[in-house]
C-alpha positions in Angstrom: -0.1 0.0 0.0 1.5 3.2 -1.1 2.1 6.3 1.2 -0.8 8.3 -0.6 -3.3 5.5 -0.1 -2.3 5.3 3.5 -2.6 8.9 4.1 -6.0 8.8 2.3 -7.3 6.0 4.5 -6.0 7.6 7.7 -7.7 11.1 6.9 -10.9 9.4 5.8 -10.9 7.2 8.9 -10.5 10.3 11.0 -13.5 11.9 9.3 -15.4 8.7 10.0 -14.7 8.7 13.7 -15.4 12.5 14.1 -18.7 12.1 12.2 -19.6 9.2 14.4 -18.7 11.3 17.6 -20.5 14.4 16.3 -23.6 12.4 15.5 -23.7 10.7 18.8 -22.9 13.9 20.8 -25.8 15.8 19.2 -28.1 12.6 19.6 -27.4 12.2 23.3 -28.0 15.9 23.9 -31.0 16.3 21.6 -33.3 16.9 24.4 -31.3 20.0 25.4 -31.4 21.4 21.7 -34.0 22.6 19.4 -35.6 20.6 16.8 -33.0 21.5 14.4 -30.7 19.0 16.1 -32.6 16.1 14.3 -31.8 17.6 10.8 -28.2 17.8 11.7 -28.0 14.2 13.2 -29.2 13.0 9.8 -26.8 15.1 8.1 -23.9 13.9 10.1 -25.2 10.2 9.8 -25.1 10.3 6.0 -21.7 11.8 6.1 -20.6 9.0 8.4 -22.0 6.5 5.9 -20.1 8.3 3.0 -16.8 8.1 5.0 -17.4 4.7 6.1 -17.9 3.3 2.7 -15.0 5.3 1.3 -12.5 3.8 3.8 -13.5 0.2 2.9 -13.6 0.9 -0.7 -10.0 2.1 -0.6 -9.2 -1.2 1.5 -10.8 -3.5 -1.1 -8.8 -6.1 -3.0 -11.2 -7.2 -5.6 -13.7 -5.6 -8.0 -16.6 -7.3 -6.2 -15.6 -5.6 -2.9 -15.1 -2.3 -4.7 -18.6 -2.5 -6.1 -20.2 -3.3 -2.7 -18.6 -0.4 -0.9 -19.2 2.1 -3.7 -22.8 1.3 -3.2 -22.4 1.8 0.5 -20.7 5.3 0.1 -23.4 6.2 -2.4 -25.9 5.5 0.3 -24.5 8.4 2.3 -22.7 11.0 0.0 -25.8 12.2 -2.1 -28.0 12.4 1.0 -25.4 14.2 3.0 -25.3 17.1 0.6 -29.0 17.4 0.4 -29.4 17.1 4.1 -26.7 19.7 4.6 -28.9 22.2 2.6 -31.9 21.2 4.6 -30.1 21.8 7.8 -29.0 25.3 6.7 -32.5 26.1 5.5 -33.9 25.0 8.9 -31.2 26.8 10.8 -32.0 30.1 9.1 -35.7 29.8 9.8 -36.6 29.8 6.1 -40.2 28.4 5.5 -39.8 24.9 3.9 -42.6 22.4 4.0 -42.2 18.7 4.6 -43.4 17.9 1.0 -40.5 20.0 -0.2 -38.1 18.4 2.1 -38.9 15.0 0.6 -38.7 16.4 -3.0 -35.1 17.4 -2.1 -34.3 13.8 -1.5 -35.8 12.5 -4.7 -32.3 12.8 -6.7 -30.3 11.2 -3.9 -32.7 8.2 -3.9 -32.4 7.9 -7.6 -28.6 8.2 -7.5 -28.4 5.4 -5.0 -30.7 3.2 -7.1 -28.7 4.1 -10.2 -25.2 3.0 -8.6 -26.8 -0.1 -7.2 -28.2 -1.2 -10.5 -25.5 0.2 -12.7 -24.5 -3.2 -14.3 -27.9 -3.3 -16.0 -28.1 0.2 -17.6 -24.6 2.0 -17.2 -26.3 5.3 -16.7 -24.1 6.4 -13.8 -20.9 4.7 -14.9 -20.5 3.8 -18.5 -17.4 1.9 -17.6 -16.3 1.0 -14.0 -13.4 -1.5 -13.7 -10.2 -2.1 -11.8 -7.3 0.1 -13.2 -5.2 -2.1 -15.5 -1.9 -0.6 -14.3 -2.5 0.2 -10.6 -4.9 -2.5 -9.7 -7.2 -2.5 -6.6 -8.3 -0.3 -5.0 -7.8 2.0 -8.0 -10.5 2.0 -10.7 -10.8 3.1 -14.2 -14.2 4.7 -14.7 -16.0 6.5 -17.6 -18.9 8.7 -16.3 -22.5 8.3 -17.5 -25.2 10.9 -18.0 -26.6 10.4 -14.4 -23.2 10.9 -13.0 -23.1 14.4 -14.4 -26.6 15.2 -13.3 -25.8 13.9 -9.8 -22.6 15.8 -9.6 -24.3 19.0 -10.5 -27.1 18.5 -8.1 -24.7 17.6 -5.3 -22.4 20.6 -5.9 -25.5 22.8 -6.3 -26.8 21.8 -2.9 -23.5 22.7 -1.2 -23.2 26.1 -3.0 -26.9 26.9 -2.2 -26.3 26.2 1.4 -23.0 28.3 1.4 -24.7 31.2 -0.4 -27.8 31.2 1.9 -25.6 31.5 5.0 -23.5 34.2 3.4 -26.6 36.3 2.6 -27.5 36.1 6.3 -24.3 37.5 7.5 -24.9 41.2 7.7 -28.3 41.0 9.3 -27.2 38.5 12.0 -26.3 39.8 15.4 -22.6 39.5 16.6 -23.6 37.0 19.1 -24.6 34.3 16.5 -21.8 35.2 13.8 -19.4 32.4 15.2 -22.2 30.0 14.4 -22.5 31.2 10.8 -18.7 31.3 10.4 -18.4 27.7 11.4 -21.2 26.9 9.0 -19.6 28.9 6.2 -16.2 27.1 6.6 -17.9 23.8 7.0 -19.7 24.2 3.7 -16.7 25.8 1.9 -14.2 23.0 2.7 -16.0 20.2 0.7 -16.9 22.7 -2.1 -13.2 23.8 -2.7 -12.1 20.1 -2.4 -14.7 18.8 -4.8 -13.7 21.7 -7.3 -9.9 20.6 -7.0 -10.9 17.0 -7.6 -12.9 17.9 -10.8 -9.9 19.8 -12.3 -7.5 17.0 -11.5 -5.5 18.6 -8.8 -5.8 15.8 -6.2 -4.2 12.3 -6.1 -5.4 10.0 -9.0 -8.2 7.6 -8.2 -9.0 8.9 -4.7 -12.2 11.0 -3.7 -10.7 13.7 -1.6 -14.0 15.0 -0.2 -14.2 12.5 2.7 -10.6 13.1 3.5 -11.5 16.8 4.5 -14.7 16.1 6.3 -12.9 15.7 9.6 -12.2 19.5 9.3 -15.8 20.2 8.8 -16.8 18.1 11.7 -14.3 19.9 14.1 -15.9 23.2 13.1 -19.4 21.8 13.8 -18.2 20.3 17.0 -16.6 23.5 18.2 -19.8 25.5 17.3 -22.2 23.0 19.0 -20.0 23.0 22.3 -19.0 26.6 22.6 -21.6 28.8 20.7 -24.7 26.7 21.4 -25.4 26.2 17.7 -28.4 24.0 18.4 -29.9 25.7 21.4 -29.6 29.4 20.3 -30.4 29.9 16.6 -30.4 33.2 14.9 -33.9 33.6 13.4 -33.5 35.2 10.1 -35.2 38.6 9.7 -37.5 37.0 6.8 -38.7 34.4 9.2 -40.2 36.9 11.5 -40.5 40.2 9.4 -42.4 38.4 6.5 -44.4 35.9 8.5 -46.2 38.1 10.8 -49.8 39.0 10.1 -49.4 42.7 10.4 -48.2 44.9 7.7 -45.0 46.7 8.5 -43.1 49.6 6.8 -39.6 50.7 8.1 -39.1 54.3 7.9 -35.9 56.2 8.5 -35.5 59.3 10.6 -36.7 61.6 7.8 -39.9 59.5 7.3 -38.6 57.8 4.1 -39.5 54.1 3.2 -36.6 51.8 3.7 -38.2 48.3 4.1 -41.6 46.7 4.0 -42.9 43.1 4.7 -44.8 40.8 2.6 -48.0 41.3 4.5 -47.6 45.1 3.8 -47.2 44.4 0.1 -50.3 42.2 0.1 -52.4 45.0 1.9 -51.0 47.6 -0.6 -50.3 45.8 -4.0 -49.2 49.0 -5.7 -46.1 49.3 -3.3 -42.8 48.4 -4.9 -39.1 48.6 -4.3 -38.9 51.7 -6.5 -40.6 53.6 -3.4 -37.5 53.0 -1.4 -36.0 56.3 -0.2 -39.3 58.2 -0.8 -41.2 60.0 1.8 -44.0 57.9 3.2 -46.4 60.8 3.2 -45.6 61.3 -0.5 -46.4 57.8 -1.5 -49.3 57.0 0.7 -52.0 58.7 -1.5 -50.8 56.3 -4.3 -50.9 53.3 -1.9 -54.3 54.1 -0.4 -56.1 55.3 -3.4 -56.5 58.9 -1.9 -57.8 57.7 1.5 -57.4 59.7 4.7 -53.9 60.7 5.4 -51.9 59.0 8.2 -51.0 61.3 11.1 -47.4 62.5 11.6 -45.6 59.1 11.4 -42.6 60.6 13.4 -44.7 60.6 16.5 -45.9 57.5 18.4 -49.5 57.4 17.7 -52.5 55.0 16.9 -55.4 55.7 14.6 -58.0 53.8 12.8 -58.6 54.1 9.0 -60.8 52.5 6.3 -59.6 51.5 2.9 -61.2 49.8 -0.2 -59.6 46.5 -0.9 -59.1 44.8 -4.2 -61.8 42.4 -3.2 -64.3 45.2 -3.2 -64.8 45.2 0.6 -64.1 48.0 3.0 -61.0 47.1 5.2 -60.5 48.6 8.6 -56.9 49.1 9.8 -55.5 50.0 13.1 -52.3 52.0 12.3 -49.5 52.3 14.9 -46.2 53.9 14.9 -43.2 52.9 17.0 -39.9 54.5 17.4 -36.7 52.2 16.6 -33.0 52.4 16.8 -30.5 50.1 15.0 -27.1 49.0 16.4 -25.4 52.0 14.8 -27.7 54.3 16.8 -29.5 55.4 13.7 -33.1 56.2 14.4 -36.2 55.3 12.5 -39.9 54.3 12.7 -42.0 51.2 12.4 -45.4 51.8 10.9 -47.6 48.9 11.6 -50.9 48.1 10.0 -53.3 45.7 11.6 -56.3 44.4 9.7 -59.1 44.0 12.2 -61.9 44.3 9.6 -63.5 41.0 10.9 -63.2 42.1 14.4 -64.7 45.5 13.7 -67.6 43.8 11.9 -68.1 41.7 14.9 -68.0 44.7 17.2 -70.5 46.5 14.9 -72.7 43.4 15.0 -72.5 43.3 18.8 -73.2 47.0 19.1 -76.2 46.7 16.8 -77.7 43.8 18.8 -77.0 45.8 22.1 -78.7 49.1 20.9 -81.1 48.2 18.1 -84.5 46.3 18.3 -84.0 43.0 16.4 -87.6 43.1 15.0 -88.0 46.8 13.7 -84.4 47.7 13.3 -84.8 50.9 15.2 -83.3 51.9 18.6 -84.2 49.7 21.6 -84.9 51.0 25.1 -81.3 50.9 26.3 -80.1 52.9 23.3 -82.8 55.6 23.8 -81.9 56.2 27.4 -78.1 56.3 26.5 -78.8 59.0 23.8 -81.7 61.0 25.3 -80.4 61.3 28.9 -77.4 63.1 27.6 -79.5 65.1 25.1 -81.9 66.2 27.8 -79.2 67.2 30.3 -77.5 69.3 27.4 -80.9 70.9 26.6 -81.6 71.9 30.1 -78.1 73.3 30.6 -78.2 75.3 27.3 -82.0 76.2 27.7 -83.1 74.4 24.6 -86.5 72.9 24.5 -86.8 69.2 24.6 -90.0 67.1 24.1 -90.9 63.5 24.5 -93.4 61.6 22.5 -94.8 58.1 23.5 -96.8 56.3 20.8 -98.9 53.2 21.4 -100.5 51.2 18.7 -104.2 51.0 19.0 -105.9 47.5 19.5 -102.6 45.6 18.8 -103.8 42.7 20.8 -106.8 42.4 18.6 -104.7 42.4 15.6 -102.5 39.5 16.9 -105.7 37.6 18.0 -107.3 38.1 14.6 -104.4 37.8 12.1 -101.8 36.0 14.2 -98.5 37.0 15.6 -96.7 37.0 12.2 -99.0 39.7 11.1 -98.5 41.4 14.4 -94.8 41.6 13.7 -95.4 42.9 10.3 -97.7 45.6 11.9 -94.7 46.7 14.4 -92.3 46.9 11.4 -94.7 48.8 9.3 -95.4 51.3 12.1 -91.5 51.7 12.9 -90.9 52.3 9.0 -93.6 55.0 8.8 -92.1 56.7 11.9 -88.6 56.4 10.6 -89.6 57.9 7.2 -91.6 60.5 8.6 -88.9 61.8 11.1 -86.2 61.5 8.4 -83.4 61.5 11.0 -85.0 64.1 13.2 -84.8 63.2 17.0 -84.4 59.6 18.5 -86.8 57.0 17.6 -86.9 53.7 19.6 -89.2 50.8 20.4 -89.9 51.3 24.2 -91.5 47.9 24.7 -94.2 45.8 23.1 -96.3 47.9 20.7 -95.0 51.1 22.2 -92.8 53.6 20.6 -90.9 56.6 21.9 -89.4 59.8 20.3 -87.0 62.2 21.7 -86.9 65.7 20.1 -84.3 68.1 21.1 -84.9 71.8 20.2 -88.8 71.2 20.0 -91.4 72.7 22.4 -94.3 70.7 23.6 -96.8 72.4 21.3 -94.4 71.9 18.3 -94.0 68.2 19.4 -97.9 67.9 19.6 -98.2 69.2 16.1 -95.5 66.8 14.9 -97.2 63.9 16.7 -100.5 64.8 15.0 -99.0 64.7 11.6 -97.2 61.4 12.4 -100.6 59.9 13.7 -102.4 61.0 10.4 -99.4 59.8 8.4 -99.7 56.1 9.9 -103.5 56.1 9.6 -103.3 57.2 5.8 -101.0 54.3 5.0 -102.4 50.9 6.0 -100.4 47.7 6.0 -101.2 45.7 2.8 -101.1 41.9 3.5 -102.3 38.7 1.7 -105.5 38.8 3.7 -106.2 42.5 2.8 -105.3 45.9 4.1 -105.0 46.6 7.9 -105.5 50.3 9.2 -103.1 51.0 12.0 -103.3 53.8 14.2 -101.3 55.5 17.2 -102.5 57.0 20.4 -99.8 59.5 21.6 -98.8 61.2 24.6 -96.6 64.4 24.7 -94.5 65.8 27.5 -92.1 68.9 27.3 -89.0 69.2 29.5 -88.8 71.8 32.3 -85.8 72.8 34.7 -84.9 70.1 37.1 -86.8 67.3 35.2 -85.2 64.0 34.6 -85.9 61.6 31.7 -87.7 59.3 33.9 -90.1 62.0 35.1 -90.7 63.2 31.4 -91.6 59.6 30.5 -94.1 59.4 33.3 -95.8 62.5 32.2 -95.8 61.4 28.6 -97.4 58.0 29.7 -100.0 59.7 31.5 -100.9 61.8 28.6 -100.8 58.7 26.5 -103.3 57.1 28.9 -105.6 60.0 28.5 -105.5 59.6 24.7 -106.5 55.9 25.0 -109.2 56.7 27.6 -110.8 59.4 25.4 -111.3 57.4 22.3 -107.7 56.5 20.9 -106.2 57.6 17.6 -105.5 61.0 19.1 -102.7 63.1 20.6 -102.7 64.5 24.1 -100.1 66.8 25.8 -99.1 66.5 29.5 -101.6 69.5 29.9 -104.1 67.3 28.7 -104.8 69.1 25.5 -106.1 66.8 22.9 -105.6 66.9 19.2 -108.2 64.6 17.5 -108.1 64.0 13.7 -111.6 64.7 12.4 -110.9 64.3 8.7 
């Protein structure tokens, strides 16, 4: 056995032992590490198989032995490169599905099958035989088409892993850079060695890559033991910045756009990298389609805006700004957009259920008290008249008994619709209870309220409800009470209720004020 062969076996054996130790070390301590350790264990295991097969291939004395150990080393080598890329992807926090991970292993599986069955198709090696001059363990080989494809794929995996790590260097905190450095060197060593092998600058007939993997293992082992590579992982900016549900725009100290995440781009499709360096206030009308401006972005604030989306819906956003400062002490601002359209819609529905009558769609008793107590207090303080109208549907029980409760509900809706149309937004209209309605009128005296009530009474009587069973004439009995100094809303309701009772007692379908003045429609 010549000196080159002895040196090669020694170095590859060292790589085998170190990979075995590294794989065992991480496996034993896996409960102390993050889930990334599992991916690294597989990467180290396949490297171990690669080195193990390479050692015995170099110790083979016959072609049969060479063939067996070549198949063994190919059970590790192609998978090692793919798992190395997957480890880097996982380490950097790049989103990668399980399906994509399995797809990454398709070529290694095919390569292993090609090598194991090469005698039948010769697609990996067109010629694979003992070297006629040097003999075992040297082989004479002529590569096939799949060997080229496999080589490109393996080299591509290693190069992709190296470039991915390199692109994260600037945005990684100094605490984690030793980890990245060990990964960079660990990826670079086999890349350079493989390149030297391809251009013929390494000893003939010996794969030099497993000879240098002990160096890669040392870097990984040092990083795992000293910089906690598997317990503290630098989560890449993209893993957080582009995966959060909020739209985020980063502004410099002058309010110019320097970065935005994917969610922001989805919220505002017209945004582009061409807007980098431009004032946010300048581009905002272009992004929002001329919506209301954002307040001074250089002040911590919070506001709510509504924008029309591409889906035709109105979206409600909560906009917050937050001061930031980078490691170079440069100041800037985060502009954060939270889409809470569904929450806003839910809040609106809950508020509607809380303050609106479900049957008629007008205010309920709670909403009436909320609005009119404040309005009455304001009217009294500013010496503005305030009048209350109570209206009760005449003979409503008879309508229910005669036509049924479904028609009774239609009558209530009809009366509410007539009132709403007649008032046209004037005052506060509410269903007070049962068949009783209440109207609060600010700036209206008792006599003016009585005149309005009379017109409303006539309006309802002149517009019967049309049903499948025929027309039903509906009338109101109404009571009016005007506010005086010191009166509460409850007292006002009591007076209006007494006036309403008087209207009913004196024949219904009429208006009575708290002074017992009646207004009867006589045609």
